[in-house]
KERORO-923265 format. One record per residue (C-alpha): residue number from 1; x, y, z. Coordinates in steps of 0.05 Angstrom, whole numbers, plus 5000, padded with zeros to 4 digits. Layout:
N
NUM; X; Y; Z
...
// end
This chain:
347
1; 4918; 4770; 4984
2; 4939; 4800; 4925
3; 4969; 4879; 4932
4; 4926; 4928; 4875
5; 4946; 4930; 4805
6; 4904; 4991; 4776
7; 4866; 4985; 4710
8; 4877; 5019; 4640
9; 4848; 5088; 4640
10; 4825; 5140; 4588
11; 4883; 5193; 4571
12; 4838; 5250; 4575
13; 4827; 5233; 4655
14; 4905; 5229; 4658
15; 4912; 5294; 4639
16; 4866; 5324; 4676
17; 4900; 5300; 4733
18; 4955; 5334; 4728
19; 4910; 5393; 4713
20; 4890; 5389; 4789
21; 4962; 5388; 4801
22; 4982; 5454; 4779
23; 4919; 5481; 4791
24; 4939; 5466; 4869
25; 5013; 5476; 4855
26; 4994; 5551; 4830
27; 4953; 5565; 4910
28; 5018; 5527; 4951
29; 5061; 5564; 4923
30; 5045; 5640; 4945
31; 5048; 5615; 5007
32; 5113; 5575; 5013
33; 5151; 5601; 5067
34; 5118; 5655; 5081
35; 5078; 5681; 5153
36; 5013; 5630; 5145
37; 4960; 5631; 5215
38; 4955; 5554; 5225
39; 4901; 5524; 5273
40; 4890; 5460; 5299
41; 4848; 5401; 5287
42; 4842; 5361; 5339
43; 4821; 5280; 5338
44; 4817; 5253; 5402
45; 4824; 5179; 5374
46; 4890; 5179; 5342
47; 4961; 5165; 5365
48; 4976; 5235; 5340
49; 4914; 5274; 5363
50; 4924; 5350; 5330
51; 4936; 5361; 5263
52; 4952; 5427; 5224
53; 4912; 5455; 5176
54; 4911; 5533; 5136
55; 4892; 5568; 5092
56; 4932; 5545; 5037
57; 4905; 5470; 5050
58; 4830; 5490; 5046
59; 4850; 5537; 4974
60; 4880; 5482; 4939
61; 4831; 5439; 4954
62; 4773; 5486; 4935
63; 4813; 5501; 4860
64; 4812; 5425; 4849
65; 4743; 5413; 4868
66; 4724; 5465; 4827
67; 4753; 5446; 4760
68; 4720; 5380; 4770
69; 4653; 5406; 4782
70; 4661; 5440; 4726
71; 4686; 5381; 4680
72; 4656; 5316; 4711
73; 4609; 5328; 4754
74; 4583; 5262; 4747
75; 4649; 5237; 4791
76; 4650; 5231; 4872
77; 4692; 5274; 4909
78; 4734; 5250; 4974
79; 4782; 5314; 4992
80; 4804; 5315; 5060
81; 4790; 5392; 5089
82; 4713; 5394; 5049
83; 4697; 5319; 5058
84; 4651; 5271; 4998
85; 4606; 5276; 4949
86; 4580; 5221; 4915
87; 4624; 5180; 4933
88; 4584; 5122; 4900
89; 4593; 5146; 4832
90; 4632; 5095; 4776
91; 4687; 5146; 4786
92; 4709; 5187; 4848
93; 4771; 5235; 4865
94; 4809; 5225; 4924
95; 4842; 5295; 4943
96; 4895; 5313; 4998
97; 4914; 5382; 4978
98; 4978; 5384; 5027
99; 4993; 5323; 5041
100; 5052; 5343; 5093
101; 5032; 5400; 5135
102; 5086; 5398; 5185
103; 5130; 5393; 5142
104; 5105; 5454; 5097
105; 5102; 5504; 5151
106; 5171; 5493; 5181
107; 5197; 5496; 5102
108; 5200; 5432; 5089
109; 5196; 5413; 5010
110; 5186; 5345; 5027
111; 5114; 5345; 5034
112; 5069; 5346; 4975
113; 4987; 5337; 4949
114; 4962; 5282; 4932
115; 4909; 5267; 4870
116; 4881; 5197; 4855
117; 4817; 5177; 4824
118; 4791; 5111; 4832
119; 4741; 5074; 4782
120; 4681; 5022; 4819
121; 4730; 5044; 4888
122; 4800; 5009; 4860
123; 4849; 5068; 4842
124; 4865; 5075; 4779
125; 4908; 5148; 4777
126; 4953; 5169; 4821
127; 4991; 5230; 4827
128; 5058; 5258; 4884
129; 5065; 5329; 4865
130; 5120; 5352; 4895
131; 5115; 5434; 4870
132; 5176; 5470; 4893
133; 5221; 5423; 4876
134; 5187; 5408; 4814
135; 5172; 5346; 4820
136; 5118; 5300; 4792
137; 5104; 5231; 4795
138; 5034; 5203; 4754
139; 5023; 5131; 4767
140; 4963; 5107; 4715
141; 4976; 5051; 4652
142; 5015; 5012; 4692
143; 5074; 5059; 4686
144; 5092; 5117; 4736
145; 5146; 5181; 4714
146; 5173; 5228; 4744
147; 5172; 5294; 4708
148; 5148; 5250; 4647
149; 5211; 5203; 4641
150; 5188; 5122; 4668
151; 5208; 5106; 4732
152; 5209; 5031; 4766
153; 5220; 5009; 4822
154; 5279; 4969; 4850
155; 5308; 4949; 4923
156; 5334; 4895; 4972
157; 5293; 4835; 4976
158; 5300; 4823; 5050
159; 5283; 4866; 5116
160; 5356; 4867; 5144
161; 5380; 4896; 5081
162; 5321; 4946; 5072
163; 5313; 5017; 5084
164; 5256; 5026; 5115
165; 5221; 5096; 5114
166; 5161; 5129; 5161
167; 5130; 5191; 5175
168; 5135; 5194; 5249
169; 5155; 5134; 5308
170; 5090; 5164; 5344
171; 5044; 5150; 5285
172; 5024; 5081; 5315
173; 4972; 5071; 5371
174; 5002; 5038; 5431
175; 4994; 4963; 5444
176; 4996; 4920; 5392
177; 5003; 4968; 5323
178; 5063; 5002; 5358
179; 5094; 4940; 5387
180; 5090; 4898; 5317
181; 5120; 4962; 5272
182; 5190; 4961; 5333
183; 5187; 4891; 5313
184; 5194; 4894; 5247
185; 5233; 4968; 5257
186; 5280; 4934; 5291
187; 5298; 4875; 5241
188; 5316; 4928; 5176
189; 5378; 4954; 5165
190; 5366; 5026; 5185
191; 5305; 5062; 5191
192; 5287; 5133; 5182
193; 5239; 5184; 5197
194; 5206; 5247; 5155
195; 5184; 5244; 5099
196; 5103; 5242; 5089
197; 5081; 5220; 5021
198; 5154; 5219; 4984
199; 5168; 5167; 5028
200; 5142; 5122; 4975
201; 5157; 5172; 4907
202; 5230; 5145; 4937
203; 5208; 5071; 4929
204; 5174; 5075; 4859
205; 5234; 5108; 4830
206; 5293; 5062; 4856
207; 5328; 5117; 4891
208; 5343; 5071; 4946
209; 5293; 5075; 4987
210; 5269; 4998; 4998
211; 5203; 5002; 5053
212; 5150; 5045; 5080
213; 5108; 5024; 5139
214; 5050; 5077; 5170
215; 4991; 5071; 5208
216; 4935; 5120; 5221
217; 4932; 5144; 5145
218; 4870; 5161; 5117
219; 4837; 5144; 5051
220; 4861; 5213; 5037
221; 4926; 5182; 5049
222; 4936; 5134; 5009
223; 4894; 5129; 4951
224; 4942; 5165; 4896
225; 4996; 5129; 4931
226; 4968; 5062; 4905
227; 4983; 5068; 4828
228; 5047; 5107; 4837
229; 5080; 5051; 4883
230; 5045; 4991; 4845
231; 5060; 5027; 4774
232; 5127; 5024; 4780
233; 5128; 4952; 4798
234; 5128; 4961; 4875
235; 5074; 4928; 4921
236; 5027; 4960; 4969
237; 4979; 4942; 5011
238; 4949; 4941; 5079
239; 4988; 4912; 5135
240; 4951; 4846; 5118
241; 4957; 4843; 5048
242; 4906; 4860; 5025
243; 4884; 4920; 4970
244; 4880; 4984; 4993
245; 4811; 5002; 4970
246; 4744; 5063; 4985
247; 4710; 4988; 4994
248; 4769; 4967; 5044
249; 4770; 5027; 5084
250; 4752; 5009; 5138
251; 4784; 4934; 5152
252; 4854; 4987; 5136
253; 4851; 5018; 5192
254; 4907; 5066; 5157
255; 4954; 5015; 5160
256; 4997; 5020; 5091
257; 5063; 4982; 5072
258; 5098; 4986; 4994
259; 5154; 4955; 4986
260; 5202; 4961; 4927
261; 5210; 4892; 4914
262; 5154; 4832; 4921
263; 5200; 4780; 4966
264; 5207; 4851; 5012
265; 5127; 4862; 5006
266; 5122; 4795; 5034
267; 5173; 4785; 5085
268; 5148; 4863; 5109
269; 5078; 4828; 5112
270; 5085; 4772; 5156
271; 5112; 4809; 5213
272; 5058; 4863; 5211
273; 5004; 4824; 5200
274; 4938; 4797; 5244
275; 4932; 4847; 5299
276; 4867; 4830; 5323
277; 4846; 4768; 5275
278; 4877; 4719; 5250
279; 4911; 4740; 5174
280; 4931; 4693; 5132
281; 5000; 4711; 5096
282; 4987; 4737; 5030
283; 4983; 4705; 4981
284; 5012; 4724; 4904
285; 4965; 4699; 4842
286; 4956; 4628; 4831
287; 4982; 4611; 4897
288; 4951; 4559; 4936
289; 4922; 4556; 5015
290; 4975; 4514; 5046
291; 4912; 4469; 5090
292; 4887; 4460; 5012
293; 4960; 4435; 5001
294; 4943; 4383; 5061
295; 4871; 4366; 5032
296; 4905; 4355; 4962
297; 4961; 4303; 4978
298; 4917; 4260; 5028
299; 4868; 4250; 4971
300; 4928; 4238; 4925
301; 4923; 4163; 4927
302; 4918; 4150; 4858
303; 4947; 4223; 4831
304; 5020; 4256; 4811
305; 5047; 4244; 4879
306; 5032; 4174; 4872
307; 5055; 4163; 4800
308; 5125; 4202; 4828
309; 5139; 4147; 4882
310; 5124; 4097; 4829
311; 5176; 4134; 4776
312; 5224; 4136; 4848
313; 5214; 4059; 4878
314; 5215; 4032; 4806
315; 5170; 3985; 4778
316; 5170; 3935; 4849
317; 5134; 4003; 4882
318; 5066; 4008; 4842
319; 5058; 3939; 4872
320; 5039; 3954; 4937
321; 4984; 4009; 4932
322; 4958; 4005; 5006
323; 5050; 4029; 5026
324; 5043; 4074; 4982
325; 4978; 4112; 5003
326; 5014; 4110; 5073
327; 5069; 4151; 5051
328; 5026; 4202; 5013
329; 4982; 4200; 5083
330; 5049; 4208; 5128
331; 5074; 4278; 5086
332; 4997; 4308; 5089
333; 5004; 4296; 5156
334; 5070; 4326; 5154
335; 5042; 4394; 5137
336; 4991; 4399; 5180
337; 5027; 4394; 5238
338; 5061; 4442; 5212
339; 5008; 4480; 5199
340; 4988; 4483; 5282
341; 5056; 4498; 5297
342; 5057; 4565; 5254
343; 4994; 4578; 5277
344; 5014; 4568; 5352
345; 5077; 4624; 5334
346; 5027; 4672; 5307
347; 5008; 4727; 5342
// end
């Protein structure tokens, strides 16, 4: 499958998204590194059941929701703190006022405000805003900018050379999910932890982070990341290589992989994919499934492969149609054999 490529969106909506970030940032900075009451949200079905929430989270989301209702009352809203409304609308704003509340309440400036605009369920705008460091990544219309200057992802093409980020090793559910992450972690050059959304911004900027692999994320945790990473030239998807959209939220199980380069993304997905299902390897646009290749080869007794064999063997080969067909069938059989061997090795 192919990762999402965000569609074009009106400039006024991009500007409005930045207004939302300004409003949230103003609230958050008023509480930064000051005594603040922290409540606990308990969700027993998650690998890390407890998550903190503060008045800063709630007030920042309220400020953004108020602006949306005033300016675009027909748009939907999906927020972490106050739920969803009109999610069937053409345009839906997805808000996480403070992604990384644990960082925020401990004074670590690696949290961020996440703002996404979905069009027909697909991310079109993404913002990662770090109001304390005064860094803002905006992904839209095929370009990601950091504080107004374009950035591009760049990095290695193989896991063995990759710098990997995840917020915490505890975010992976015991069993197959944790085992699959451990398998990938052991293949990379160096695993690092503790960046929340900031890690995705680093990947998008080409600053040296190559890969982010996470699980147990909500839709408000990852929608904004899609446009920021993809519009910078990176690749982002679920662990099966499928696009991250509103429609696919229940299928992703909160598992996200983002990479600076396509070869690295494909290798990471090949390790992570298939939990609980027989998933196909990720394919780029125009790729043909291998079984289809085998079938097309077998049916090519008089086609392109036959012509190549004729040319290689000279005029004499063209007089041996039966032998030529046998060779083609042998090649097709070899493809099928390799497919079966790979299926047996797959988890």
